[in-house]
N, C-alpha and C positions, 0 to 999 in steps of 0.2 A: 303246206301240209295238208293231203287230200285224204276223203272219206276212207281210202284202199289202208293207207298206213298210220290212220289216226290213233292214237295211244290209248293203252287202255288203264283208267285208273280208278284207283280204289280209297275212298274216303274212311278211314276210320275212327268214327269218332263226329259221325255225320250229324248226330241231334245236339252238339255242340251250340251253346246257346252265344257264346260270343264269336264262335266261327263260324257257326256251319251255314246259316242262311247265306250270309256274306260270300263263303268258300264255295258253295256251292251255285248262286249267281254271277260270279265271275267264270266258272269255267263253262259253264252251257251257255250265257252270251257270246262268249269268245268264237268268233267264224273260224279261226283257225282252227279250232277243237272240234267243228262239224264231223259227225259221223264217229265221234269216239264213245267206247267202251265205256260205263261208269258203276262202278259199285258202292254202293253205300250200307255201312257199316254201325250198329248201334244198339249197347247191352239192353237199351229201353225200349221195347217193340213198337209201345203206343210213339213215343216221341219217333222214331226211326218209319213208321207209317205216316205220319205228318209231312215227315221230309220228303220221302219218295212220293208222297203225293202230289207238294211241291215243285220236285225235279222235273215231275214229267208234264206239271203244267206248265215249266218255266220251258223246258223241251219242246211243248208243241207250239206255243207262242211266239218263240224265237226260232222255229223253224231248223233247230240246232241237228235234227237229225242222230241225235245219241241212242245208242239202246244202254237203258238202265236199270241195274236190279238191285235188291236192298235183301240182307239178310243180317242176322242176330249172331252166325256164324261167321266170321270171318275167312276162315278156311273156303269157305264156299267160294268165294267173292276172288282169292289170292292168285289163282292160278293163271298164269300168263301174265300177268300186271307187270306195265312197265312203270307206272310212279304209285305210290302208298303216301297217301296225305293224313297223318296220325293229329288227332287232339282229342286227346284223350286223360281221365282225371282218376285213382286210385282212391276210393272213400268221397263221400260226399264234400264238396269241392269248399265249402264256406266251412263247413263243421270242422273238418279235419286241419283249415287253415288257422282257423280259430285256438284248435288245440296246440297247433304248433305254435301259436305265440302264446297262449296262458299255460302252456304246461311249463316249459324252461322259468318265467315267470313266477311260477311257484316257488321255484328253487331261486330266486334273486336274480334270475339275467332278463331284462326289459328289452326285450330287439327291438328294432324300429321297424320291421314288417313281417319278417317272418317267413319268406316265399323263395329264398333263391341262393342264400349263404345263412351264415347264423346257426344255432342249434335246429331253429324251424325248417330250413333249408336243408339239413342234413335229415329231417325226417320225410321233408318232402321227396326227396332222391330216392332214399330207400325203400317207399312204399310205390314210387312210378319204375324204378329201376326194374323190378322183376315183370314187371306186365310189358313193359319195350323191348325186352329183350325175349319175351317170348313172342312178341308180334317178331320179331328179326330172325326168329328158328323157322318161324312159317314161310317167312318170305324166302329166307334160303332153301326151305325144300320146295316153294310151288312157284318161286317168281326171283331167284335169283340174282338176274340182271338186275331188278328194277332201284328204284330211287326210294329212299324213305326220305319225303319233305315232314320234318317235323315243326308241332306248335307247341311242343307240352314241354311244361317249365319243371323243373328248372333245366331250362334249354341249353347250355353247353355241357350242363352234366350228364344229360339224358345222349347228348351227343358223342360224347368221349366215352360212356358206355356203351353205344351202338359202337362205335368204332376197333373198341378193345376186346370186347367179347361176340364180335360178330362179323360175317363177312361183309354185310350190308351196304352199302354207301347211303348216307346220311346227310344231308342239308340241313339245319336249323334256322327257322326263320319266326323273326319277331318285327312288329311293327312299333317296338319302342325306338328306333332311331328316328323314328317321324316328330316324336317330341324334341327334337333340334330345332326343328321349322316354327314351331308354334312358341319356345322360348326365343326365336329371333326376332318371329312376327311378332312379339308380347313389346318386346326392348326396340326395335325400330317401327311400330305401328305409326306412329306419328309422321316420320320421312315420308311412308308408303301409303299413307291413307288408308291405312287398316281398319277396321272395326272392332275391336277388342270387347269381349261380350263379357257382361259382368265388372266391366271396366276396371278400378283399380283393388279391386277383390278377384281377379283372375290369378288363377294358378295352374297348375299343370299334375295337378294331383289324380290318378287313376281311379278315383271313385265316379261310380255311378250316375250319381247325378250331373256329376263335371266334364264326362264325356263328349254331350254334344260341343260345348264349349272348346273342348280339347280340336276336338275336329274340324271346328270352324276355323281356327288359330292354325292349323296342321295347311289347310288347303291355301290359305291366304299365305302362308309364309313359302308353301313347295311352288307356288303361282311366278313369285318374285327373288326366290334365293334357289342358289347351291351350296349345298355342306357337303363336306368331306368327315369321314370320321370315323376312326376306327379305336380297338379296346376289347373286351370281352363284353357279354352280352348284359343291360342294364349298367355297364360300366364304361361307357365310348365316351369319348373326347373327338371334340370339334377341330381337325386342325384349318379348314378355308371354311370362307363366307363370302361366296360373289353373287352380284347382282344377275341374275339368270339372263336379262336382255342385252346386258351393258358389259361384263363381265368383270367390274369394278370391284377391286378387294375391299370389303366390308367389315372385317374382323377390327382393324385398328376404331374406327366408329362405335362399332359394334361394344368392343373391350372398355373404351373410354366412360360411354354411355352407363351400362351396365353397372362397370363399378363406380361411377363416380357422379350420376345425373338422372339415377332412374331409382323406383320405389326399393327401398332396405328390405322391403318384407316379401319382395318377388324371388321363389326358390334360395332362400337365406344361404343354404349351406353350398348349392351351385354357386351360387357368388362370393360365398367365401375359398374355394377350393379355385376357381377361377381366376381368383387375387394371388394367390398362394403359388397356384402352378402352373399360370400362365393361359393354360387352354381350357376352355370352357366345355364341362360335360354333358351331354345330351339328354340323356334319362329322366330330369328333373328329382328332386330330391327326394322322393320317399323312395325311390326304386334304388338307386345311387348307392345310398346309406347303408345298404346291407353290407357291403363291403368293407365298410371302414371300423375301424378300432375304436374311434373315438362319439359313439352315436348312443351310448347306452350305460354311460358312469351316472349312478345314481345320485351322487352327490352336487354334479357339473348339470345336472338333469339336461342334456341337448335336445330331449323333444320336445322341451318347453324352449328353449334357446331359440332353436331353428323350424318351430314349428313344425317337428317332421308329423305328419298325419298318418293314421293307421288304415290299412284299408276297412269301410263299412261292409262287415257280413253281411248283417241284414239289409242293405240294400243294394247289393249282387246278388242277395236272393231274391228281392224284390224283382230288379233287373233281368233276373231269369225267366221269371214268370212273367214279365210282359213282352220278352223276346217271344217265347213260345207261343203266348196267346198270341202275339202276330202271325209267327210262323202257318198256326192254326187256320188264323182268318186267309190267308195268301190260299193256304192249298185247297180252301174249300171256294176259293174266287170270291170273296166277301172283300178283298181288296186288290187295288189295283196291280199288277208288277211293274209296271214303268218305274218307279224308285230306286228298283234292284240293279236298274241297268248303271247307275249312277254310282253304289256301292265300292267303297275302298277294294282293290287287290292287296291279300296278305303276301302276294309273291309267289304261290303257287302256280298259276298261268305261266308268268314269266321263269319259273324255272323249267316248268314241262316245255315251252314254245324253244326257251334257248338251249335245251339241250337236245330236244327231241329233232329240232330243224337246223340245228348244230350252227347258232346263230350269232355265235361269240355274241350274247348282248351282259352290257354290261348292267348290275344292279347293287344297288348300293351297300347291302347288308346281308351278309350271309353268315352264318355260323357252323365252321368248317375247321378241321385239323390246321395249325399255323403253319407247318413247311416253310418257314421263312418269312409270311406276309404281315408278321405284327414282331419287330426286331426287339429283342431280349426277353420274349416268352418262349419257354420251349418250345420245338416244333411239336409233338405229340397234343398238347393244349389249343382246347377248341376256342378259337376266336372271335370276334366280328369283325371284319373288314367289308369292303368292297369285292364283288367278284364279277369274273366272266364266266361266262353258261357255255358251252358248245359240248358236242357229244361225248369227247374225252371227259366231260364232267362240270365241277365246278370248281374255278382256281382262283384261289383270293390273290388280287393286287394288292403288292409291298404297301406297305404303311409308312407314311413319315415316320418317323421316333417320335414317342410320346417323349415326357418329362422322366427321366430318371426314377424319381420319388412313384409317381405312377405306375410306370413298368414293374416296378419292385411289387407294388400293391396284387397287379393283375397275374405277376410269378407265384406270390404265395397263394392268390385265391386257385390257379389251377394248380399247384400242389398240395395244397387241401382239397379241391375237388377228386385231387387223383387216388385220395387215398376215401375220401366217401363213396365213391362208385365204385372202389374195390370191395367196402366194405358191403353197401347194398349189394352187391351180386352174388357175393360169397355167403354174405350173413354170418361174418367173423367178427366174434363181439369185442375181439382185441383190436383189431382195425376199426371198430365203431370207436371205442374211448378213445384211440390216437386222432381220430377225425376230428373228436369235440375239444381234446385238449389243443389242438392248431388253431380252431376257430378263433378267430379275433375278439369275439363275445365272452371267452369262458377265461375265467383267470382263477382256477380254484379245481384240483383234482374231483375232491369229495362233490362240490356241484356238478362238475362232469359226470361224474359217475349215478348221481340221483336222478339227473335230466334222461340221460341214457336208460337208467333202468325204469323211468314213469315211459319214456317214450314207445318201449319194449312190452308192456303191460297194457298200457292206453291204446294204441296200434296194433296190438298184437294178430288179429285178422288179417291185416293188411300186410303183413309184413311177416310171411310164412318163411323167409332163408332165415330168419333168427331162429328157426325150431322150435316156437311159443313161448 
């Protein structure tokens, strides 16, 4: 790729505490993107100013030759874009996430996580779908041929909304597939000489204080193993585990050790399902359990039995403060840029280069409409499978079959997601009620009605489609 045909990239949500700094660093440091046009958008003007200054500093220091603009109005940046990276949140992230969990609890439903499925996942979807579709409408007008690269949750549901209600091409990207490498590295640490942070207390719950330990284990695992997985976002399963150097099949030893010779407190629900279904999930307990019907019973108390952890909302708020303070120091030149050369790519660079360069690039986890890539799941459902990237698009690689009960869970979630998305896009309260009744965590009609009514009142300002 040369300066002459370098792409036009827009980042909506450039101030994201979780993705912003790393995404910009991976784009600007990439030599094959030299000379690109980069547009930065965020509704928070102060945060946007910081990220713009940081981007310009990286641009100069790394001789990226990029033309960088910033605006709180995305329409000022979108015309002629080739790729639009989206990482947004409607409502203050931790505040509304906590409400997604607490509101159903008021009515007797204790969800395990409340982000991507369950009643909380319903509310999360309904808040984000209108804004995602508004972005898609602007893209249809100003850059109809562009690709949307979405990092916003609930990933598969928002991808389905874009596919069903717009003409924009969209691929969802999530780093959660990398948690499989941390799980395998923890179990096989002794055999591969891997130093495990926190020793026998290590786990893969995505809580702010635990993220550095997870990242360390992901790096250790990725250096040593190849893993093939498929499923739906946050509910994928490992098909193969091989030694990256020798090609040796490590699955038999991994299975034997995890199930019979390893800590019984390490991701115990993952271990349980591994033993029952014969394949190991990739995402770790706290994300995976959102899709299961066996995680909220008030008598069995599975959250105690399996030590299912909630998100630390206060911890994440503090993490955002820390990340933003660091971005400000970097923008002012008070910290060195060099560590940003090593930050992990979340997949945006690989998507852009694979498509723009017609490179037939393999990427291990893309969230796209199925179209036969995951056998047994409807073709229209958004699934997480390996993909090949070229100028014609993002093509799912056909997955080996998952166990029939796992496919059934994926299929049910797809049908639930379909109704949730239609309710979120149209504001149809009847569909919203149907969606909650189909949810595996709801077992009473009046309870579903009470939760829906509470959501519509509590989130009124963020649910305009339901008419206030």
